[in-house]
C-alpha positions in Angstrom: 10.0 -7.2 -24.3 10.6 -4.8 -27.2 13.4 -2.3 -26.9 12.7 1.3 -27.5 15.0 3.2 -29.8 14.9 6.9 -29.0 16.1 10.0 -30.8 15.6 13.6 -29.8 15.9 17.0 -31.5 16.2 19.9 -29.1 15.5 23.5 -30.0 14.1 23.0 -33.5 13.4 26.3 -35.1 9.8 25.4 -36.1 7.0 25.9 -33.6 5.5 22.9 -31.9 2.1 23.6 -33.4 3.4 23.5 -37.0 5.5 20.4 -36.2 2.5 18.5 -34.8 0.8 18.9 -38.2 3.7 16.9 -39.7 4.1 14.3 -37.0 0.4 13.4 -37.2 1.0 12.2 -40.8 3.5 9.6 -39.7 2.4 8.5 -36.3 2.0 4.7 -36.1 3.5 4.1 -39.6 6.4 1.9 -40.7 9.7 3.9 -40.5 10.6 3.4 -44.2 7.0 4.4 -45.2 7.1 7.5 -43.0 10.4 8.6 -44.5 9.1 8.4 -48.0 5.9 10.3 -46.9 7.9 13.1 -45.3 10.2 13.4 -48.4 7.2 14.8 -50.4 5.4 16.7 -47.6 5.3 20.5 -48.4 6.2 21.7 -44.8 9.5 23.0 -43.4 9.0 20.8 -40.3 9.0 17.7 -42.5 12.7 18.1 -43.2 13.5 18.2 -39.5 11.2 15.3 -38.6 12.6 13.2 -41.5 16.2 13.7 -40.4 15.3 12.8 -36.9 13.5 9.5 -37.9 16.4 8.6 -40.2 18.8 9.2 -37.3 16.7 6.9 -35.1 16.6 4.2 -37.8 20.4 4.5 -38.1 20.7 4.1 -34.3 18.5 1.0 -34.4 20.6 -0.6 -37.1 24.0 0.3 -35.7 23.4 -0.2 -31.9 20.7 -2.8 -31.7 21.1 -4.7 -35.0 17.4 -4.3 -36.0 16.5 -4.2 -39.7 14.9 -0.9 -40.9 11.9 -2.8 -42.4 10.9 -4.1 -39.0 10.7 -0.7 -37.3 7.5 1.1 -36.5 7.0 4.7 -35.1 5.7 3.8 -31.7 5.6 7.3 -30.2 6.4 10.7 -31.6 5.8 14.1 -29.8 6.6 17.8 -30.3 6.8 19.9 -27.1 7.3 23.6 -26.6 10.9 24.8 -26.3 12.0 28.2 -25.0 10.6 31.2 -27.0 12.9 34.0 -28.1 11.3 37.4 -27.5 12.0 40.6 -29.5 10.5 44.0 -29.8 9.4 45.7 -32.9 8.5 49.4 -32.4 5.1 50.5 -33.5 3.2 53.7 -34.0 2.7 56.3 -31.3 5.6 55.1 -29.1 4.3 51.6 -28.6 6.1 48.4 -29.3 4.9 45.1 -30.7 6.3 41.8 -29.2 7.7 39.3 -31.7 7.8 35.7 -30.5 10.1 33.2 -32.2 8.8 29.8 -31.1 10.8 26.6 -31.1 10.1 23.0 -30.2 11.6 19.7 -28.9 10.8 16.7 -31.0 11.1 13.1 -29.6 10.7 9.9 -31.6 10.5 6.4 -30.2 10.8 3.4 -32.6 9.9 -0.2 -31.8 10.3 -3.5 -33.6 7.2 -5.0 -35.1 5.8 -7.9 -33.2 
């Protein structure tokens, strides 16, 4: 049975919808290949996802003794986190809501069979 190596990032400042665009690029790839792909991706969420994957790889090497070349991204998700709500005042006494969305990102690595 393969062991799952997990890493989580809570309350990331990028919305889940924008983060899903980035994690779809690396889902199912080799961990080293995914890190090199994210290094050149032109998205803000790529930096956060890259740091999370490198943290999971470091956990696998340090705690489980698994080589980084043997790791595959088994599962990666971006879920909604709490939304901060502000008011911006508009014309004629109305106000416009401002929503700052955030996300929880989870990555699960497994060893290649």
